[in-house]
C-alpha positions in Angstrom: -45.5 -5.2 -32.3 -44.3 -8.4 -32.9 -46.4 -11.3 -33.0 -45.8 -15.0 -33.4 -46.8 -16.6 -36.5 -47.2 -20.4 -36.3 -47.9 -22.1 -39.5 -44.3 -23.6 -38.8 -46.0 -25.4 -35.7 -48.1 -27.1 -38.0 -45.4 -29.2 -39.1 -45.8 -27.9 -42.5 -42.0 -26.3 -43.1 -40.8 -29.8 -40.7 -41.6 -31.8 -38.2 -42.3 -30.2 -34.9 -42.5 -32.3 -31.6 -45.3 -30.9 -28.8 -43.2 -30.2 -26.6 -41.1 -27.9 -29.0 -44.2 -26.6 -30.1 -44.7 -25.5 -26.8 -41.4 -24.4 -26.1 -41.6 -22.1 -28.9 -45.1 -20.1 -27.7 -43.8 -20.0 -24.2 -40.6 -18.4 -24.7 -42.5 -16.0 -27.1 -44.7 -15.2 -24.0 -42.1 -15.0 -22.1 -40.4 -11.9 -24.5 -43.7 -10.3 -24.5 -45.5 -11.5 -27.3 -49.2 -10.7 -27.6 -50.4 -11.8 -30.7 -50.5 -15.2 -31.9 -51.7 -16.3 -36.0 -52.4 -19.3 -36.5 -55.1 -21.3 -39.4 -57.1 -24.5 -39.4 -55.2 -25.7 -42.2 -51.8 -25.1 -40.4 -50.8 -29.4 -40.5 -54.8 -29.6 -40.6 -55.4 -28.0 -37.2 -52.5 -29.2 -35.2 -51.2 -25.8 -35.0 -54.9 -24.6 -33.4 -54.7 -27.3 -31.3 -50.9 -27.0 -29.7 -51.8 -23.3 -29.4 -55.7 -24.5 -27.4 -53.9 -26.8 -25.0 -51.0 -24.2 -24.4 -53.6 -21.6 -23.7 -56.1 -23.5 -21.7 -53.7 -23.9 -19.1 -53.0 -20.1 -18.7 -56.2 -18.8 -17.9 -56.3 -14.4 -17.6 -52.7 -15.0 -20.3 -53.8 -12.0 -22.2 -52.9 -13.6 -25.6 -55.1 -12.4 -29.0 -55.3 -15.2 -31.2 -55.8 -14.9 -34.8 -56.9 -18.1 -37.1 -57.8 -18.3 -40.6 -60.5 -20.1 -43.0 -61.6 -20.6 -46.1 -59.1 -23.1 -47.6 -60.6 -26.3 -46.2 -62.3 -26.3 -49.5 -62.2 -26.1 -53.1 -61.2 -22.5 -53.7 -64.6 -21.7 -55.5 -66.4 -18.7 -54.4 -69.6 -20.7 -54.3 -67.8 -22.6 -50.9 -67.9 -18.7 -48.9 -71.2 -19.3 -47.7 -72.4 -19.0 -43.9 -73.4 -22.7 -43.5 -69.6 -23.4 -44.8 -68.0 -20.0 -41.9 -69.7 -22.2 -39.4 -68.9 -25.7 -40.2 -65.4 -24.0 -40.0 -65.4 -21.8 -37.2 -66.8 -24.3 -34.8 -63.7 -26.8 -35.7 -61.4 -23.9 -35.0 -63.2 -22.9 -31.7 -62.9 -27.0 -30.8 -59.1 -26.7 -31.8 -58.1 -23.8 -29.9 -60.5 -24.5 -27.0 -62.5 -21.5 -26.9 -66.3 -20.6 -27.6 -65.3 -16.9 -29.4 -62.5 -16.8 -31.6 -60.9 -13.7 -31.2 -60.3 -13.2 -34.9 -61.3 -15.1 -37.9 -59.3 -14.1 -41.4 -60.3 -15.5 -44.7 -57.0 -17.0 -45.9 -56.4 -15.7 -48.9 -59.5 -16.5 -50.8 -60.0 -16.1 -54.5 -60.5 -12.6 -55.6 -64.3 -12.4 -56.3 -64.7 -13.2 -52.4 -63.4 -10.0 -51.3 -66.2 -8.1 -53.6 -69.1 -10.4 -52.0 -71.9 -8.7 -49.7 -73.2 -12.0 -48.8 -69.7 -13.3 -47.4 -69.5 -10.3 -45.6 -73.2 -10.1 -44.0 -72.0 -13.4 -43.1 -68.8 -12.5 -41.3 -71.4 -9.7 -39.6 -74.0 -12.7 -38.5 -70.8 -14.6 -37.1 -70.2 -11.8 -35.1 -73.6 -11.2 -33.5 -74.1 -14.6 -32.8 -70.7 -14.7 -30.9 -68.8 -17.3 -32.6 -65.9 -14.8 -33.5 -65.3 -11.3 -32.1 -63.9 -9.9 -35.0 -63.1 -10.7 -39.0 -60.3 -9.5 -41.3 -58.6 -11.1 -44.2 -55.6 -12.3 -45.3 -54.6 -11.3 -49.1 -52.5 -11.6 -51.6 -52.9 -8.0 -53.8 -53.2 -4.8 -52.9 -56.1 -4.4 -54.4 -58.1 -7.5 -52.6 -56.7 -5.4 -49.7 -58.3 -2.4 -50.5 -61.5 -4.1 -51.1 -61.8 -5.5 -47.8 -60.5 -2.1 -46.2 -63.8 -0.3 -47.8 -66.0 -2.9 -45.9 -67.1 -1.3 -42.9 -66.7 -4.4 -40.4 -63.1 -4.9 -41.7 -61.0 -5.5 -38.5 -57.9 -6.5 -40.0 -55.9 -6.9 -43.1 -53.2 -9.4 -43.6 -50.5 -9.0 -46.5 -47.1 -10.0 -47.6 -45.1 -7.0 -46.6 -41.2 -6.8 -46.0 -37.9 -4.7 -46.8 -38.4 -7.1 -50.5 -42.2 -6.3 -50.9 -42.9 -2.2 -50.8 -45.9 -1.9 -52.3 -48.5 -2.1 -49.5 -46.5 0.9 -48.1 -47.6 2.7 -50.9 -51.4 2.4 -50.7 -52.6 -0.3 -48.3 -51.3 1.6 -45.7 -52.7 4.9 -46.1 -55.9 3.2 -46.5 -55.7 1.0 -43.5 -54.6 4.3 -41.2 -57.8 6.6 -42.7 -60.4 3.2 -42.5 -59.1 2.6 -38.8 -58.0 -1.2 -40.2 -55.4 -2.8 -38.7 -52.1 -3.9 -40.5 -50.3 -7.8 -40.0 -47.2 -7.9 -41.6 -46.6 -11.6 -42.9 -43.8 -13.1 -44.5 -42.0 -10.2 -42.9 -38.0 -12.5 -43.4 -39.2 -13.2 -46.8 -39.2 -16.7 -46.2 -35.8 -16.5 -44.0 -34.1 -14.5 -47.0 -33.6 -11.5 -44.7 -32.2 -13.1 -42.2 -29.2 -13.1 -44.2 -27.8 -16.4 -43.6 -28.6 -18.3 -47.1 -26.4 -18.6 -50.3 -26.6 -19.7 -53.3 -26.3 -22.7 -52.8 -28.8 -23.2 -49.5 -31.1 -26.3 -49.8 -34.5 -27.3 -47.9 -36.3 -30.2 -47.0 -38.6 -31.4 -49.5 -41.4 -30.9 -47.2 -40.4 -27.3 -46.8 -42.3 -25.2 -49.2 -39.1 -23.4 -50.1 -38.2 -26.3 -52.0 -41.2 -27.3 -53.0 -43.7 -23.7 -53.9 -40.4 -21.9 -55.5 -42.4 -21.6 -58.9 -45.8 -21.8 -57.0 -46.5 -25.3 -57.3 -48.7 -26.1 -54.7 -50.0 -22.1 -53.4 -49.3 -18.5 -54.5 -45.5 -17.8 -55.5 -45.6 -15.0 -53.5 -45.6 -16.9 -50.2 -42.3 -18.6 -51.1 -39.6 -16.2 -50.6 -42.1 -13.2 -51.1 -41.9 -14.3 -55.0 -38.1 -13.0 -55.5 -36.0 -15.1 -57.7 -34.2 -16.7 -54.7 -30.6 -16.1 -56.2 -31.4 -12.6 -56.4 -32.7 -12.6 -52.6 -29.6 -14.1 -51.6 -27.3 -10.7 -53.7 -30.4 -8.3 -51.9 -29.9 -9.8 -48.8 -26.4 -9.4 -48.5 -27.0 -5.5 -49.3 -29.4 -5.6 -46.7 -26.9 -7.0 -43.9 -24.7 -4.3 -44.9 -27.0 -1.5 -44.7 -27.8 -2.8 -41.3 -24.5 -3.4 -40.2 -23.8 0.8 -41.4 -26.6 1.9 -39.8 -25.7 2.9 -36.4 -29.4 2.8 -34.5 -29.5 -0.9 -35.4 -25.9 -1.1 -33.7 -26.3 -5.0 -31.5 -29.4 -6.1 -34.2 -29.7 -9.1 -36.2 -29.8 -8.8 -40.4 -33.4 -10.5 -39.3 -34.2 -8.6 -36.5 -33.8 -4.8 -38.4 -35.7 -6.1 -40.9 -38.4 -6.9 -38.7 -37.9 -3.7 -36.6 -38.3 -1.9 -39.8 -41.7 -3.1 -40.7 -42.6 -2.7 -36.8 -41.5 1.1 -37.2 -43.8 2.3 -40.3 -47.0 4.1 -39.8 -49.7 1.4 -40.1 -48.6 -1.6 -39.3 -50.2 -2.9 -36.0 -47.8 -6.4 -36.2 -45.5 -8.3 -37.7 -45.9 -12.1 -37.6 -42.2 -14.2 -37.8 -42.3 -17.9 -37.2 -39.9 -19.2 -35.3 -38.7 -23.0 -35.3 -36.8 -23.2 -31.6 -37.0 -20.9 -28.5 -33.9 -18.5 -29.8 -35.7 -17.6 -32.8 -38.5 -16.5 -30.8 -36.6 -14.5 -28.1 -34.4 -12.8 -31.0 -37.6 -12.1 -33.3 -39.2 -10.4 -29.9 -36.4 -8.5 -29.2 -37.3 -6.4 -32.3 -40.4 -4.7 -30.9 -38.0 -2.8 -28.5 -35.6 -1.8 -31.1 -34.2 1.8 -30.9 -36.2 4.1 -34.3 -34.4 3.2 -37.1 -34.0 6.5 -39.1 -35.2 8.3 -42.9 -32.2 6.7 -44.3 -32.1 3.5 -43.7 -35.6 3.4 -45.1 -34.3 5.2 -47.9 -31.7 2.2 -48.5 -34.2 0.1 -47.7 -35.9 1.7 -51.1 -32.5 1.3 -53.0 -32.1 -2.3 -52.5 -35.9 -3.0 -53.4 -35.7 -0.5 -56.5 -32.5 -2.1 -58.1 -33.3 -6.0 -57.6 -37.1 -6.2 -57.5 -39.6 -3.6 -58.3 -39.5 -4.5 -61.9 -40.7 -8.0 -61.1 -42.3 -7.6 -57.9 -44.3 -4.3 -57.8 -46.9 -4.9 -60.7 -47.6 -8.2 -59.7 -49.0 -8.2 -56.1 
């Protein structure tokens, strides 16, 4: 399933007007998207408010909204308490204009949080109280994902997974399938690299994390271009584009659509959450959800690109 990531609607990648945000949400829904991913820190709640205002006018909309919490405070495990969880979820409930949040994910917290009994007890309490319907985690590493999957209350794990970040396929997807945990694949286009549209000279606005976080200056470097070297990524993306062009089942798909379709078709992946800043991107992304099945030779090509360009630098880090 193709969902919609809404980090960009918080204007953290450049200004997005309310009209533009509504147009993107509309285009996604009209194209069959039924899952929105957001967070309380995307535009300091701006993304959540856009979604809340949009869905409030669509009773019976059938959209599941997953938000995230935990990055409004210093990243100290001591801050991950029931009192803080109630404070954060109350704010998200107000922003999203709902009594019960569909899904709340811990937002890439410090690693010790994933092993804290008190944290999961607090999350269970929020479910029992009716503040949230389900909880999950957003992680940076496969080890964090496995720690969360081992907890019986965990509904979902969100992790960076794309053609340039393959390690979760080895360990996270099998564990999630066994445990009945949903997997949300984020950064599915490696911050746009897998659109095949960038060159070594492509630049981004100063307010865009693809400019200011290339070396992890603001948050985990894995969130930007999946942690791969940009120039290497451009070369690999051209090879991926060539792979798509040479695959009969991908006929008619853009490079980005093929990258999304391949992810969505992996066993164990529940939803893929590309972002979209305009109507065309939202519509184009959604097409990937109904793409023909890409065969084993395509997956072999993806693995070859990964092995030659990224495995040594990427595989052991996350």
